C-alpha positions as semicolon CSV with decimal commas, in nm:
position;residue;x (nm);y (nm);z (nm)
1;M;2,994;12,246;6,398
2;K;2,768;12,060;6,156
3;L;2,823;11,708;6,024
4;Q;2,652;11,612;5,703
5;F;2,669;11,243;5,619
6;L;2,716;11,141;5,257
7;C;2,713;10,795;5,098
8;A;3,088;10,731;5,119
9;G;3,191;10,984;5,381
10;L;3,094;11,310;5,541
11;T;3,145;11,682;5,510
12;L;3,280;11,873;5,810
13;A;3,170;12,238;5,792
14;F;3,274;12,502;6,045
15;S;3,403;12,857;6,085
16;V;3,728;12,970;6,246
17;D;3,837;13,323;6,340
18;V;4,193;13,379;6,216
19;D;4,358;13,717;6,278
20;K;4,023;13,898;6,314
21;S;3,893;13,740;5,993
22;R;3,643;13,454;5,963
23;A;3,739;13,148;5,757
24;N;3,454;12,916;5,658
25;L;3,558;12,560;5,584
26;S;3,361;12,278;5,424
27;L;3,583;11,972;5,402
28;P;3,491;11,636;5,248
29;A;3,626;11,358;5,469
30;T;3,611;10,991;5,552
31;I;3,634;10,823;5,890
32;C;3,961;10,628;5,915
33;H;3,921;10,475;6,259
34;S;3,725;10,502;6,580
35;S;3,786;10,366;6,927
36;R;3,627;10,412;7,266
37;C;3,795;10,670;7,493
38;D;3,989;10,531;7,788
39;S;3,737;10,695;8,019
40;G;3,455;10,510;7,842
41;E;3,278;10,840;7,772
42;G;3,280;10,895;7,398
43;Y;3,500;10,796;7,107
44;N;3,827;10,900;6,946
45;I;3,761;10,931;6,573
46;G;4,027;10,983;6,307
47;L;3,932;11,167;5,987
48;A;4,103;11,183;5,649
49;F;4,026;11,505;5,462
50;K;4,001;11,498;5,083
51;T;4,074;11,775;4,831
52;V;4,195;12,026;5,090
53;S;4,311;12,358;4,945
54;T;4,632;12,527;5,056
55;N;4,429;12,789;5,243
56;D;4,222;12,520;5,418
57;K;4,545;12,347;5,527
58;L;4,673;12,674;5,675
59;V;4,348;12,729;5,864
60;L;4,350;12,370;5,997
61;N;4,712;12,412;6,109
62;Y;4,624;12,741;6,284
63;L;4,330;12,567;6,453
64;M;4,546;12,280;6,579
65;Q;4,821;12,513;6,704
66;S;4,575;12,734;6,890
67;A;4,416;12,429;7,059
68;E;4,740;12,328;7,234
């Protein structure tokens, strides 16, 4: 996963394998909030994605469902 910082936000770029096919995403985003983890090791960071296509939304949903 590569983070590229821009003036007003960032771009999150990564690849996901969905049904034996690779989906490459490059999503402009902004950081909404950040807070220290309860364990004190790292941060919880909330992102807001901008201009997300219907296909990108489906891939993100697949990614979140497969992570559970």
